[in-house]
C-alpha positions as a printed Julia matrix, in Angstrom:
746×3 Matrix{Float64}:
   0.0     0.0     0.0
   2.9     2.39    0.79
   4.45    1.7    -2.6
   1.14    2.21   -4.42
   0.6     5.61   -2.76
   4.04    7.21   -2.46
   5.57    6.15   -5.78
   2.81    7.82   -7.89
   2.93   10.87   -5.63
   6.69   11.11   -6.0
   6.45   10.85   -9.8
   3.65   13.42   -9.88
   5.68   15.83   -7.75
   8.76   15.46  -10.0
   6.67   16.2   -13.09
   5.12   19.25  -11.46
   8.57   20.53  -10.44
   9.69   20.27  -14.09
   6.87   22.65  -15.03
   7.76   25.0   -12.19
  11.38   25.03  -13.38
  10.15   26.38  -16.7
   7.57   28.79  -15.24
   9.86   31.83  -14.51
  10.54   32.44  -18.2
   6.79   32.6   -18.86
   4.46   35.48  -18.1
   1.8    34.68  -15.5
   0.83   31.33  -14.01
  -0.99   29.69  -16.92
   1.88   27.41  -17.96
   2.52   25.8   -14.53
  -1.23   25.28  -14.11
  -1.49   23.5   -17.46
   1.6    21.32  -16.87
   0.3    20.4   -13.4
  -3.02   19.28  -14.87
  -1.19   17.34  -17.6
   1.05   15.58  -15.07
  -1.89   14.67  -12.83
  -3.95   13.4   -15.75
  -1.18   11.18  -17.14
  -0.27    9.64  -13.77
  -3.87    9.12  -12.59
  -4.89    7.38  -15.83
  -1.96    4.96  -15.52
  -2.79    4.28  -11.87
  -6.46    3.69  -12.74
  -5.69    1.08  -15.43
  -2.81   -0.65  -13.64
  -4.88   -3.8   -13.07
  -5.96   -3.92  -16.73
  -3.78   -5.42  -19.47
  -0.79   -3.27  -20.41
  -2.05   -2.62  -23.95
  -5.03   -0.67  -22.55
  -2.81    2.04  -20.97
  -1.65    3.71  -24.19
  -5.11    4.17  -25.83
  -6.6     5.47  -22.58
  -3.73    7.89  -22.09
  -3.82    9.1   -25.72
  -7.52    9.82  -25.37
  -6.8    11.82  -22.23
  -3.99   13.65  -24.04
  -6.38   14.66  -26.85
  -8.74   16.16  -24.3
  -5.8    17.93  -22.64
  -4.63   19.39  -25.97
  -8.12   20.72  -26.7
  -8.36   22.35  -23.27
  -4.83   23.77  -23.55
  -5.41   25.34  -26.97
  -8.75   26.8   -26.0
  -7.6    28.27  -22.68
  -4.29   29.65  -23.99
  -5.92   31.08  -27.14
  -8.44   32.94  -25.01
  -5.71   34.22  -22.7
  -3.51   35.29  -25.62
  -6.39   36.81  -27.63
  -5.87   34.38  -30.53
  -8.98   34.06  -32.7
  -9.97   31.11  -34.87
 -11.34   27.55  -34.66
  -9.57   25.32  -32.12
  -8.43   22.7   -34.71
  -6.84   25.37  -36.93
  -5.14   27.05  -33.99
  -3.91   23.7   -32.7
  -2.52   22.73  -36.12
  -0.67   26.03  -36.46
   0.63   25.8   -32.88
   1.97   22.25  -33.36
   3.81   23.28  -36.51
   5.44   26.36  -34.96
   5.99   25.32  -31.34
   9.75   24.7   -31.47
  10.79   27.81  -33.48
   8.38   29.97  -31.49
   9.81   28.78  -28.18
  13.39   29.4   -29.32
  12.74   32.86  -30.77
  10.24   34.13  -28.19
  11.15   37.0   -25.94
  11.45   36.29  -22.22
   9.04   36.42  -20.42
   7.19   34.25  -22.96
   3.52   34.99  -23.46
   1.39   31.82  -22.8
  -0.17   31.23  -26.21
  -1.05   27.97  -28.0
   2.26   27.74  -29.84
   4.31   28.44  -26.68
   2.51   26.17  -24.15
   1.36   23.21  -26.22
   4.79   21.57  -26.51
   5.56   21.67  -22.74
   2.09   20.29  -21.96
   2.43   17.37  -24.41
   5.96   16.62  -23.19
   4.74   16.58  -19.57
   1.89   14.2   -20.4
   4.15   11.75  -22.29
   6.75   11.83  -19.53
   4.02   11.13  -16.97
   2.73    8.18  -19.0
   6.19    6.59  -19.33
   7.09    7.19  -15.68
   3.81    5.86  -14.28
   3.87    2.71  -16.42
   7.45    1.85  -15.43
   7.11    2.77  -11.76
   3.51    1.77  -10.96
   2.76   -1.14  -13.28
   6.21   -2.76  -13.41
   7.69   -1.53  -10.1
  10.85   -0.23  -11.83
  11.01    2.99   -9.84
  14.59    3.96  -10.63
  13.93    3.38  -14.34
  10.74    5.44  -14.14
  12.79    8.48  -13.09
  14.41    8.71  -16.54
  11.41   10.39  -18.25
  10.83   13.1   -15.56
  14.59   13.71  -15.39
  14.76   14.18  -19.17
  11.83   16.6   -18.91
  13.54   18.48  -16.08
  16.78   18.72  -18.09
  14.86   20.04  -21.1
  13.33   22.74  -18.92
  16.79   23.74  -17.67
  18.1    23.86  -21.24
  15.21   26.04  -22.42
  15.7    28.45  -19.49
  19.35   28.81  -20.56
  21.34   31.69  -19.05
  18.29   33.57  -17.74
  19.55   34.61  -14.29
  16.13   35.73  -13.06
  14.71   32.27  -13.63
  17.75   30.67  -12.02
  17.37   32.75   -8.85
  13.63   32.05   -8.66
  14.02   28.24   -8.85
  17.04   27.43   -6.67
  14.88   25.3    -4.36
  13.39   23.17   -7.12
  16.39   20.83   -7.75
  16.59   20.08   -4.01
  12.87   19.3    -3.85
  13.21   17.13   -6.98
  15.98   15.06   -5.37
  13.98   14.74   -2.13
  10.95   13.36   -4.01
  13.17   10.89   -5.86
  14.52    9.63   -2.52
  10.99    9.3    -1.13
   9.99    7.16   -4.1
  13.02    4.9    -3.75
  12.48    4.45   -0.02
   8.8     3.66   -0.48
   9.63    1.07   -3.15
  12.3    -0.72   -1.07
  11.73   -4.44   -0.87
  10.65   -5.95    2.53
  12.88   -8.07    4.71
  13.55  -11.43    3.07
  13.39  -13.21    6.4
  16.87  -13.06    7.87
  15.9   -15.52   10.62
  15.5   -18.31    8.04
  19.11  -17.92    6.82
  21.9   -20.08    8.14
  25.09  -18.6     9.57
  27.03  -19.31    6.39
  24.34  -17.66    4.28
  24.33  -14.58    6.52
  28.1   -14.27    6.22
  27.96  -14.67    2.45
  25.18  -12.08    2.22
  27.12   -9.73    4.5
  30.25  -10.12    2.37
  28.32   -9.44   -0.81
  26.66   -6.35    0.68
  29.98   -5.11    2.08
  31.8    -5.72   -1.2
  29.07   -3.9    -3.11
  29.19   -0.95   -0.7
  32.99   -0.78   -0.92
  32.91   -0.92   -4.7
  30.27    1.78   -4.83
  32.26    3.98   -2.45
  35.4     3.51   -4.56
  33.56    4.48   -7.7
  32.17    7.6    -6.0
  35.64    8.61   -4.76
  37.21    8.12   -8.2
  34.47   10.06   -9.92
  34.79   12.9    -7.41
  38.54   13.09   -8.02
  38.44   13.0   -11.81
  35.11   14.67  -12.56
  34.72   16.87   -9.48
  36.94   19.78  -10.63
  35.36   19.84  -14.08
  31.88   19.81  -12.6
  32.8    22.52  -10.07
  34.11   24.79  -12.85
  30.73   24.62  -14.56
  29.24   26.44  -11.6
  30.66   29.74  -12.89
  30.05   28.99  -16.57
  27.2    30.57  -18.49
  24.71   27.95  -19.73
  24.21   27.56  -23.46
  21.31   29.6   -24.77
  19.39   27.51  -27.35
  17.96   30.71  -28.85
  21.36   31.36  -30.45
  20.78   28.44  -32.82
  17.61   29.93  -34.34
  17.54   32.96  -36.61
  15.08   35.55  -35.24
  12.81   37.59  -37.53
  14.76   39.92  -39.83
  13.92   43.4   -41.12
  14.03   44.44  -44.75
  16.33   47.15  -46.11
  13.63   49.84  -45.83
  13.28   49.31  -42.1
  16.99   48.8   -41.42
  17.63   52.5   -42.1
  14.5    54.63  -41.59
  16.77   57.67  -41.26
  16.79   58.05  -45.05
  12.99   58.42  -45.02
  13.07   61.66  -43.03
  13.6    63.92  -46.04
  10.63   62.35  -47.86
   8.4    62.67  -44.83
   9.46   66.28  -44.24
   8.82   67.22  -47.87
   5.36   65.63  -47.75
   4.61   67.43  -44.55
   0.83   66.9   -44.8
   1.08   63.13  -45.31
  -1.09   61.46  -42.64
   1.07   58.67  -41.21
  -0.97   57.54  -38.2
  -3.12   58.69  -35.3
  -1.95   58.44  -31.68
  -4.26   58.9   -28.7
  -1.84   59.43  -25.82
  -3.0    59.1   -22.22
  -0.09   60.18  -19.98
  -0.06   59.07  -16.36
   0.87   61.26  -13.39
   4.28   62.86  -13.92
   4.51   61.95  -17.62
   5.36   64.4   -20.41
   2.37   66.06  -22.04
   3.9    66.05  -25.56
   6.14   62.96  -25.61
   8.12   61.81  -28.63
   6.94   58.59  -30.26
   9.93   56.47  -31.19
  10.06   54.35  -34.33
  13.6    52.96  -34.48
  17.05   53.11  -32.91
  20.07   52.88  -35.21
  23.2    51.48  -33.57
  25.71   50.79  -36.36
  27.47   53.18  -38.74
  29.84   52.18  -41.55
  30.72   55.66  -42.78
  27.92   55.6   -45.35
  24.72   54.4   -43.69
  23.27   54.12  -40.21
  21.58   50.76  -39.57
  19.42   49.32  -36.81
  21.35   46.09  -36.32
  18.84   44.88  -33.71
  17.72   41.36  -32.83
  13.92   41.17  -32.77
  12.41   38.19  -30.93
   8.81   37.08  -31.09
   6.9    38.42  -28.12
   3.43   38.32  -26.67
   1.6    41.14  -25.02
   4.21   41.58  -22.27
   7.59   42.95  -23.42
  10.26   42.11  -20.88
  10.2    42.37  -17.12
   9.17   45.77  -15.76
  11.38   47.56  -13.24
   8.55   49.96  -12.34
  10.67   53.08  -12.92
   9.04   56.19  -14.37
   5.46   57.28  -15.13
   3.19   55.11  -17.26
   1.85   56.27  -20.64
  -0.82   54.51  -22.71
  -1.1    55.04  -26.48
  -3.73   53.81  -28.88
  -2.26   54.01  -32.37
  -4.12   53.62  -35.68
  -1.97   53.27  -38.81
  -2.84   55.26  -41.92
  -0.1    55.82  -44.56
   2.91   54.64  -42.55
   4.41   51.53  -44.16
   7.15   49.06  -43.28
   7.24   46.73  -40.28
   8.42   49.0   -37.46
   5.73   49.92  -34.95
   5.8    53.43  -33.45
   5.48   53.73  -29.67
   6.69   55.85  -26.77
   9.83   54.53  -25.07
  10.0    52.19  -23.25
   7.1    49.84  -24.18
   6.1    47.21  -21.62
   2.9    45.85  -23.12
   1.37   45.69  -26.61
  -2.19   44.56  -27.24
  -4.01   44.05  -30.5
  -1.13   42.66  -32.6
   1.53   39.97  -32.34
   4.93   41.64  -32.41
   8.67   41.06  -32.23
  10.67   43.04  -29.67
  14.3    44.12  -29.31
  15.03   44.39  -25.61
  18.29   46.31  -26.1
  16.74   49.29  -27.9
  13.14   48.93  -26.71
  11.7    49.01  -30.24
   8.91   46.87  -31.69
   8.41   45.31  -35.13
   5.43   43.61  -36.71
   5.54   40.08  -38.11
   3.9    41.36  -41.33
   3.85   44.74  -43.02
   1.79   47.58  -41.59
  -1.64   48.01  -43.09
  -4.05   50.91  -43.11
  -6.53   50.74  -40.25
  -4.34   48.59  -38.0
  -5.01   49.56  -34.37
  -3.03   48.53  -31.32
  -2.41   49.77  -27.79
   1.02   50.3   -26.25
   1.66   50.76  -22.54
   5.05   52.43  -21.98
   6.98   53.58  -18.96
   8.88   56.82  -19.47
  12.32   56.74  -17.94
  13.01   59.99  -16.03
  15.85   62.01  -17.51
  18.8    62.89  -15.26
  19.51   66.56  -14.57
  22.62   68.45  -15.59
  24.25   68.17  -12.17
  23.98   64.38  -12.25
  25.38   64.18  -15.77
  28.31   66.46  -14.96
  29.81   63.76  -12.74
  28.73   60.82  -14.92
  31.23   58.8   -16.91
  30.79   56.99  -20.2
  31.69   53.35  -20.87
  35.25   52.7   -21.98
  35.98   52.26  -25.71
  36.41   48.54  -25.08
  32.99   48.28  -23.4
  31.22   50.37  -26.05
  33.24   49.49  -29.15
  30.08   49.17  -31.26
  28.92   52.68  -30.37
  32.22   54.54  -30.93
  33.23   52.8   -34.16
  33.86   55.02  -37.19
  35.0    52.76  -40.04
  36.85   54.17  -42.98
  38.64   57.51  -43.25
  36.92   60.36  -41.43
  37.51   63.66  -43.28
  40.24   65.77  -41.66
  37.96   68.81  -41.39
  35.45   66.88  -39.25
  38.22   65.49  -37.04
  39.64   69.01  -36.62
  36.24   70.36  -35.58
  35.81   67.57  -33.02
  39.24   68.35  -31.56
  38.41   72.07  -31.51
  35.16   71.49  -29.63
  36.93   69.26  -27.09
  39.75   71.65  -26.26
  39.86   72.32  -22.54
  36.87   70.02  -21.91
  37.48   66.75  -20.1
  33.97   66.02  -18.82
  31.96   63.68  -21.13
  28.7    65.56  -20.65
  30.38   68.9   -21.34
  31.88   67.46  -24.55
  28.44   66.32  -25.69
  26.85   69.63  -24.74
  29.57   71.57  -26.6
  28.77   69.64  -29.78
  25.03   70.23  -29.32
  25.55   73.95  -28.73
  27.82   74.28  -31.77
  25.28   72.68  -34.09
  22.28   74.64  -32.85
  24.14   77.98  -33.07
  25.81   77.63  -36.49
  23.45   75.72  -38.79
  19.98   76.15  -40.24
  17.11   73.65  -40.08
  15.26   73.25  -43.39
  12.74   70.73  -44.71
  13.93   70.45  -48.33
  17.51   69.27  -47.8
  18.33   66.06  -49.7
  18.81   62.87  -47.71
  22.32   61.63  -46.92
  24.48   61.04  -43.86
  27.72   59.56  -45.21
  31.03   61.26  -44.41
  30.87   63.55  -47.51
  27.29   64.55  -46.65
  28.26   65.37  -43.05
  31.3    67.35  -44.24
  29.18   69.3   -46.73
  26.63   70.04  -44.01
  29.33   71.3   -41.62
  31.55   73.3   -44.0
  29.84   73.49  -47.39
  29.08   76.7   -49.25
  25.72   78.1   -48.18
  24.92   78.99  -51.8
  25.36   75.32  -52.7
  23.21   73.94  -49.88
  25.88   73.71  -47.2
  25.43   74.47  -43.49
  21.73   73.58  -43.52
  19.79   70.35  -43.38
  17.0    68.34  -41.84
  17.21   66.65  -38.46
  18.94   63.8   -40.32
  22.05   65.91  -40.98
  22.03   67.5   -37.51
  21.78   64.11  -35.83
  24.36   62.42  -38.08
  26.84   65.27  -37.55
  26.38   65.11  -33.78
  26.86   61.35  -33.75
  30.07   61.45  -35.81
  31.58   64.35  -33.84
  30.65   62.66  -30.55
  32.18   59.34  -31.55
  35.38   61.14  -32.54
  35.37   62.56  -28.99
  35.07   59.07  -27.49
  31.35   59.25  -26.63
  29.21   56.14  -27.27
  26.45   57.37  -29.54
  23.44   56.04  -31.42
  20.67   57.62  -33.54
  16.91   57.48  -32.92
  14.06   58.18  -35.35
  10.52   59.04  -34.3
   7.7    61.55  -34.38
   6.73   64.61  -32.36
   3.29   64.77  -30.78
   1.19   67.89  -30.26
  -1.17   68.62  -27.39
  -4.77   68.62  -28.5
  -4.11   66.73  -31.75
  -3.92   63.0   -32.44
  -2.79   63.15  -36.08
   0.89   62.51  -36.89
   2.03   63.89  -40.25
   5.22   63.8   -42.28
   6.32   67.15  -40.85
   6.39   65.57  -37.38
   9.12   63.04  -38.32
  12.37   63.76  -36.52
  15.72   62.22  -35.59
  17.84   62.82  -32.51
  21.13   61.5   -31.08
  21.59   59.66  -27.77
  24.74   59.3   -25.65
  25.28   56.5   -23.14
  26.31   57.4   -19.57
  27.13   54.93  -16.83
  24.28   54.58  -14.37
  21.84   56.55  -16.56
  21.73   54.61  -19.81
  21.02   56.39  -23.08
  20.4    60.13  -22.7
  18.87   62.08  -25.66
  20.34   65.37  -26.94
  18.7    68.02  -29.11
  21.14   69.66  -31.58
  18.4    71.42  -33.58
  18.38   75.24  -33.51
  15.83   76.81  -31.19
  13.31   79.39  -32.34
  15.23   82.29  -30.74
  18.67   81.16  -31.91
  20.62   83.6   -34.09
  22.75   81.64  -36.55
  26.44   82.54  -36.48
  28.68   81.89  -39.5
  30.93   78.88  -39.03
  33.89   80.82  -40.4
  33.72   83.29  -37.51
  34.46   80.59  -34.91
  36.26   77.85  -36.78
  37.94   77.34  -40.11
  39.37   73.9   -40.88
  42.92   73.64  -42.1
  43.32   72.83  -45.75
  44.38   69.24  -46.48
  48.11   68.73  -47.27
  47.37   67.93  -50.92
  45.74   71.32  -51.5
  47.44   74.67  -50.94
  45.61   76.97  -48.55
  43.78   79.87  -50.17
  45.6    83.2   -50.04
  44.71   85.23  -46.97
  45.37   88.57  -48.78
  43.87   89.28  -52.22
  46.37   90.06  -55.03
  46.98   93.79  -55.64
  44.97   95.52  -58.34
  46.46   97.4   -61.29
  46.12  100.76  -59.52
  47.84   99.75  -56.3
  50.65   97.77  -57.97
  52.32  100.98  -59.26
  52.04  102.92  -56.01
  55.5   102.02  -54.61
  57.27  103.32  -57.72
  56.2   106.93  -56.96
  58.03  106.98  -53.64
  61.1   105.07  -54.78
  63.17  108.12  -55.84
  62.64  109.85  -52.51
  63.79  106.78  -50.63
  66.85  106.43  -52.85
  67.77  110.06  -52.32
  67.57  109.72  -48.57
  69.76  106.61  -48.47
  73.2   108.31  -48.9
  72.48  110.8   -46.15
  71.86  108.08  -43.62
  74.49  105.55  -44.76
  76.96  106.09  -41.85
  74.38  105.91  -39.14
  72.96  102.76  -40.68
  76.32  100.98  -40.45
  76.73  101.81  -36.76
  73.2   100.71  -36.03
  73.79   97.44  -37.89
  76.94   96.67  -35.85
  75.17   97.46  -32.58
  72.18   95.35  -33.53
  74.42   92.43  -34.51
  76.35   92.59  -31.22
  73.14   92.76  -29.2
  71.72   89.8   -31.11
  74.85   87.71  -30.42
  74.68   88.57  -26.73
  70.99   87.71  -26.57
  71.54   84.37  -28.34
  74.37   83.43  -25.98
  72.29   84.47  -22.98
  69.35   82.43  -24.29
  71.38   79.23  -24.74
  72.97   79.69  -21.32
  69.87   80.62  -19.31
  67.04   78.51  -20.76
  68.42   75.09  -19.65
  69.17   76.48  -16.18
  65.7    78.0   -15.82
  64.04   74.79  -17.0
  66.06   72.61  -14.64
  65.44   74.94  -11.69
  61.72   75.09  -12.45
  61.47   71.32  -12.71
  63.33   70.78   -9.44
  61.25   73.36   -7.59
  57.92   71.96   -8.82
  58.81   68.35   -8.03
  60.27   68.94   -4.56
  58.43   71.9    -3.06
  54.89   72.06   -1.77
  52.42   69.52   -0.35
  52.2    66.0    -1.82
  49.11   66.74   -3.92
  50.86   69.69   -5.62
  53.99   67.62   -6.33
  51.96   64.75   -7.78
  50.15   67.21  -10.03
  53.5    68.69  -11.08
  54.87   65.22  -11.84
  51.9    64.5   -14.1
  52.45   67.86  -15.8
  56.06   66.85  -16.5
  54.82   63.74  -18.31
  52.38   65.76  -20.44
  55.06   68.35  -21.27
  57.48   65.56  -22.16
  54.99   64.07  -24.61
  54.49   67.45  -26.28
  58.24   68.03  -26.56
  58.63   64.55  -28.05
  56.13   65.41  -30.76
  53.52   63.02  -29.38
  51.04   65.23  -27.43
  48.28   63.37  -25.61
  44.82   63.94  -27.14
  42.81   66.27  -24.89
  39.78   63.97  -24.57
  41.68   61.1   -22.94
  41.35   60.34  -19.24
  44.4    59.98  -16.99
  44.36   56.18  -17.3
  44.08   56.4   -21.1
  46.93   58.94  -21.18
  49.1    56.49  -19.22
  48.52   53.78  -21.84
  49.06   56.3   -24.62
  52.35   57.4   -23.01
  53.66   53.83  -23.07
  52.87   53.53  -26.78
  54.14   57.01  -27.64
  57.56   56.32  -26.15
  58.28   53.51  -28.59
  59.81   54.38  -31.99
  57.42   54.6   -34.9
  59.1    51.73  -36.73
  61.77   49.2   -35.87
  65.04   49.69  -37.73
  66.49   46.37  -39.01
  69.73   45.46  -37.4
  69.08   47.58  -34.31
  68.21   45.79  -31.08
  64.94   46.58  -29.39
  65.19   48.81  -26.37
  63.82   47.8   -22.97
  60.29   48.81  -22.08
  59.62   52.42  -21.11
  59.09   53.09  -17.37
  55.32   52.94  -16.72
  53.26   55.86  -15.42
  50.11   53.88  -14.53
  50.56   54.46  -10.79
  51.13   58.16  -11.43
  47.8    58.34  -13.33
  46.08   56.66  -10.38
  47.63   59.15   -7.96
  46.53   62.08  -10.14
  42.94   60.82  -10.06
  43.2    60.43   -6.3
  44.4    64.01   -5.97
  41.64   65.3    -8.22
  38.87   63.63   -6.23
  40.37   63.56   -2.72
  42.22   66.88   -2.67
  44.44   67.53    0.34
  43.21   64.38    2.07
  44.58   62.22   -0.74
  48.06   60.7    -1.21
  50.9    61.46    1.19
  54.67   61.86    1.1
  55.57   58.3    -0.02
  53.18   58.52   -2.94
  54.53   61.94   -3.92
  58.08   60.58   -3.91
  57.07   57.66   -6.13
  55.23   60.03   -8.46
  58.32   62.23   -8.82
  60.54   59.22   -9.49
  58.11   57.78  -12.05
  57.75   61.06  -13.93
  61.5    61.72  -13.95
  62.31   58.2   -15.14
  59.69   58.3   -17.86
  60.62   61.73  -19.24
  64.36   60.92  -19.19
  63.75   57.63  -20.98
  61.39   59.29  -23.45
  64.0    61.9   -24.29
  66.75   59.3   -24.72
  64.65   57.54  -27.35
  64.35   60.65  -29.55
  66.77   61.46  -32.44
  69.85   63.56  -31.59
  68.47   66.69  -33.21
  65.22   66.5   -31.19
  67.18   65.98  -27.97
  69.16   69.1   -28.81
  65.99   71.12  -29.41
  64.55   69.64  -26.2
  67.38   71.16  -24.16
  66.8    74.71  -25.37
  63.01   74.61  -25.86
  61.45   77.48  -23.82
  57.82   76.53  -24.47
  57.38   74.47  -21.24
  57.72   77.75  -19.31
  54.34   78.9   -20.6
  52.55   75.6   -21.1
  49.65   74.86  -18.78
  48.56   71.39  -17.9
  45.83   69.89  -20.11
  44.4    66.65  -18.92
C-alpha cells in the first residue's frame, strides 16, 4: 500500500517541479497550471488502469492527451487573444511550437504555440514514468522520463539569471521526491531468521563488497570529474535561442533615417493617429519612437537589432518612471516597425517582435491601413545636468560598437571635433559643446536632400551656403552630432521618431524627426537636441572655426592680389627713398653693428639661461609644496614631455588612457632592421592613479611616499622618453622654452 501511494505521488511531484522550473521564463501562471493538470492526468490514468492489461494504458492515455490538448489550446488562445477555430489554432501551434519557443522574448507569453509543446511533453513523460514505476515496479527506471523533462526545462531556461534565482529550491525538492519514491519502493525483509550462519556471512560479504565498490567508484568520480563539474558552476549555460535565426527586417526598415527627407517634404502626409494618455508625472507632448540605429559604416546608419517574437508583455518591468498609454491607428505609414513611446512594456491588438536592447517593436507582417493597437510604456526619467556632470561613459572597449567610425573620417570633421573638445574633459560637457555648436551655427530646413555619409556630413558642416551647405534636416544635424561625438570618445546612437502635439492625435510627415543619444554609466542612453531653437541667431561657421586645408591642397591666399592701380604705387616713392639713403648711410652701419652685437649677446644668454631656468623650475615643482601639488607637477612633466617629443596626448583622454598612450608614444614609430629593441619604457600607470586620487580627494589624498614615487616615475619616464628621440630632437629639447608657458591639459 505504501508503494502504491508514495511512488505515484513522487512521480507526480517530480513532473510538477519540471513545469515549475520552466515557469519563470513565462508570463503569468498559466503554464505551470497547465503542466500540473497534464502531469496529474497522465499519472492518474496509468494508476487507474494498472490492473488492466498493459495494452489498454496507451489508448486510454492518448484519449486523455487529446482532451488535454483541446483544453490547452482553447484556454491559452483565449488568454492570448488568438482568434480562430480550435483545430486550426492547434494545427498552427503544433507546426510552430519549437521555433516559437526558441525565438520568443522572455518572459514568454502563454499562447497555444508556446505552451502546447511543454504540456504534451509533460503528459508523455508522466505516461512513461507511471507505467514503469507503478505497473512494473521499476522505480529507478521510471525516473528517466521526468529527469529528461527536467533537463529540457533547464536547457530552455538557458542563461536567464532571473529564472535561475527564482528556482534554486526546485532541484533540491526534486531530489527529495526521488529519494521518497526509492524508499517507499524498497523491498521488505527477506526473512533473515530463516538464513543459516554461512548464508548470513555470504550475504554480508556481498553487501559489504558492493558498498565498498560503490564507495570507490564515487571517490574516483569525485577526483576525476569533481573539478570539471565545479568549474561549470561559474560557466554561463548555453542559450538555445542562439541556434535559431530571429525575424529579420528588410532594407527599408533597417535604415528609416533616409525616409526623413521624404516625410518632411510631404509634410501633410497622414502617417498615423496616436491617442496618448499620460499618467501622473509623464510628459504632455512625448516623442513617439520608431527605431534606434546602432551601427554606422561611414555611409549608412543601420538598426542592427535582434527582434524576438513576443506576446503582449515585453520584458520584465522595473517599475521606474510614469506610465503612458497610447492607442495608435496606422494610416499611410508603411514598413514593419511599430511606433510607440519609449520604453514599451505591453502591446495589445497585434503579435509583435521586440528588441530588448533598444526597446523598439516590429510587426511580423507589413503595416496596413486601419491597424489599431495599444502600447503601454513607462517613461524613464531624464537625469539633470548636475547628475550628468559627474557621470562617466563606458570605456571604448565596453562600447566598441557605439564609438566605431569605419573608414577615413575627413580631416575637417576630425579638426572640428578636436576644436570642440579643447579644454573640456567632462563627457557631458563634450556632448553639450557639440550640441551647442550645431544649434548655433546651422539652419534647419525641410527640403535638404537625404544623406548622412562622411561627404554629406562634411558638406553640411563646412559646405558653401549657396550650394546647400550648413543647412539640413534633423537627419544631418543628428548624423553630424553622432560622428563628432564618436570622434570625442562618446558612445552614440541615432533614434528616429515623431513629435506629438497637445490637442491633436494626427501625426504627419512634418512631425518626423531624428535625434542622437549618448550612453552614460548609471543613466543609460540620454537624448540630446542639436536642432536650432526658435530664438537662436545663426552665427557663421567661419567666424568661430575654419578647418585647415588638407596637405594635398594649398591653402587659399589670406590677402587678395593687388589691383592694377595699387601695384604701381610704390614706384612713386622710390626716388625719394633712394635720395635719402646716402644721407643716412653712416648711421645705418653703426646701427647694424650694434644690432648684430646685441643679437649675439641675446643668443648666448638664451642658450645659457634657458636650460638652467628649466632645470630649476622642474626641481622646484617636483620637490616643493604639499604631496598633492607635487603629484600634479609630476603629471604635468609627463604631459610636457609628450608634447616636446612630438607626441602630445589627445585632450579627450582620461588619466588612465593617457598612461597607456604614453607607453605607446615612447616607442619608436618603426623598428630599424639590425638595431636591437630597447627595454620597455618606465610605466606611469601608478602616477595616473595618484593624479585621479588628488583630483577627487584633494588635500586628504596621497601622502609623502606617494609623492616621492610620483616624482621618481615622472622623472624616469621623461628621461627615458628623451633618450629615445633622435639627436636633433634631444638638442631642441634642451633649449626649448615653451614648457615655461605651457599649462597642464588633462
